[in-house]
Structure formats: structure tokens, C-alpha cells
C-alpha positions as CSV (number, residue, x, y, z in Angstrom):
1,X,0.1,-23.1,12.2
2,X,-1.7,-24.3,15.3
3,X,-0.4,-22.9,18.6
4,X,-1.8,-21.7,21.9
5,X,0.0,-18.5,21.9
6,X,-1.6,-15.1,21.4
7,X,1.0,-13.9,18.9
8,X,0.6,-12.9,15.3
9,X,3.1,-15.1,13.1
10,X,3.9,-14.5,9.5
11,X,6.2,-16.9,7.6
12,X,7.6,-16.1,4.2
13,X,9.6,-18.7,2.4
14,X,10.4,-19.8,-1.1
15,X,8.8,-23.3,-1.8
16,X,6.9,-25.7,0.2
17,X,9.9,-27.6,1.5
18,X,11.5,-24.4,3.0
19,X,8.2,-23.3,4.5
20,X,7.8,-26.7,6.1
21,X,11.3,-26.4,7.6
22,X,10.7,-23.0,9.0
23,X,7.4,-24.2,10.5
24,X,9.0,-27.2,12.1
25,X,11.9,-25.4,13.5
26,X,9.5,-22.5,14.7
27,X,7.3,-25.0,16.6
28,X,10.3,-25.9,18.8
29,X,11.0,-22.2,19.6
30,X,7.4,-21.0,20.1
31,X,7.4,-21.6,24.0
32,X,10.6,-19.5,24.4
33,X,9.0,-16.6,22.4
34,X,5.6,-16.8,24.0
35,X,6.1,-14.5,27.0
36,X,7.1,-11.3,25.2
37,X,6.5,-11.2,21.5
38,X,3.3,-9.7,20.1
39,X,4.1,-9.8,16.4
40,X,6.5,-12.1,14.7
41,X,7.6,-12.3,11.0
42,X,10.2,-14.6,9.6
43,X,11.5,-14.5,6.0
44,X,13.7,-17.1,4.6
45,X,15.3,-16.6,1.2
46,X,17.9,-18.5,-0.8
47,X,20.8,-16.5,-2.2
48,X,24.2,-16.9,-3.7
49,X,27.5,-15.3,-2.5
50,X,30.1,-13.8,-4.8
51,X,31.6,-17.4,-5.4
52,X,28.2,-18.7,-6.5
53,X,27.7,-20.8,-3.3
54,X,24.1,-21.3,-2.2
55,X,23.3,-19.5,1.1
56,X,20.1,-18.9,3.1
57,X,19.1,-15.6,4.7
58,X,16.7,-15.6,7.6
59,X,15.3,-12.2,8.6
60,X,13.3,-11.8,11.6
61,X,11.1,-8.8,12.5
62,X,9.5,-8.9,16.0
63,X,7.5,-6.5,18.2
64,X,7.6,-7.0,21.8
65,X,4.4,-6.9,23.9
66,X,5.3,-3.4,25.1
67,X,5.6,-2.3,21.4
68,X,9.4,-2.3,21.2
69,X,10.4,-3.5,17.7
70,X,13.6,-5.4,16.8
71,X,15.1,-6.9,13.6
72,X,17.8,-9.5,13.0
73,X,19.3,-11.3,10.1
74,X,21.2,-14.4,9.9
75,X,22.9,-16.0,6.7
76,X,24.4,-19.4,6.6
77,X,24.9,-22.3,4.0
78,X,22.5,-24.7,5.7
79,X,18.8,-23.9,5.9
80,X,18.0,-25.4,9.3
81,X,21.2,-23.8,10.9
82,X,20.2,-20.4,9.5
83,X,16.7,-20.7,11.0
84,X,18.0,-22.1,14.2
85,X,20.5,-19.4,14.8
86,X,18.2,-16.7,14.0
87,X,15.6,-17.9,16.5
88,X,18.2,-18.6,19.1
89,X,19.3,-14.9,18.8
90,X,15.7,-13.9,18.9
91,X,15.1,-15.8,22.1
92,X,18.3,-14.4,23.6
93,X,17.3,-10.8,22.7
94,X,13.9,-11.4,24.2
95,X,15.4,-12.7,27.5
96,X,17.9,-9.7,27.7
97,X,15.2,-7.1,27.2
98,X,13.0,-8.8,29.7
99,X,15.8,-9.0,32.2
100,X,16.6,-5.3,31.6
101,X,12.9,-4.3,32.3
102,X,12.6,-6.3,35.4
103,X,15.9,-4.9,37.0
104,X,15.2,-2.3,39.7
105,X,16.2,1.2,38.8
106,X,19.0,2.5,41.0
107,X,18.3,5.7,42.9
108,X,20.4,8.6,41.3
109,X,22.1,11.1,43.4
């Protein structure tokens, strides 16, 4: 995947069509993830629920530039929705952690 971001990216997906969908949605989200993620792994797997319905699980493992890791998982019936929601959550987590780091520490006592 071509990009101008200094981030290690791994994509794991069953089948070429799934891989292409992951890559397409990820291209849209890369600018939002650029400022704070050093390593990024996305794994998309098809699965079945108890009733036999087809679902997709998207697992994301990321390491922030300062070394702080975080993982998240999203499961939905639609492939693109699963990927989009997982990447939305990743972008929100990144923004929250960056905001927390940039907040001035209050003086205690």
C-alpha cells in the first residue's frame, strides 16, 4: 500500500476481495491516523454467530508513537461497516489519548 506516512501497516484478511475492501477503507482513514500511530495491524475475519448468520470481525492492534499499545475489536454483519466502525474507534481513541497528553497537569496541593 503506497502512502506518505511513516507507519508500519499490516493487513490480514481472507480473500482478495476482503483485502481490497480493507485497503480501500484504510486509505480514507490514514490521514487521521498519521499523527500518532507507529505500528498498525488490522485483521478481518469472517465468522458465524450462534444462528449461523455471517458476521465479520475486525481486530485492530496499534502502537502509539510514544509506545503505548491499544487493541480493539468490532463485529458486524456488513464488511465495510465493520471496518469503518473499527477505524472510527481507532481515530477517536488516538484523539482522546493525544488530548490527554497535551492537557496541562494541575498543580497538586
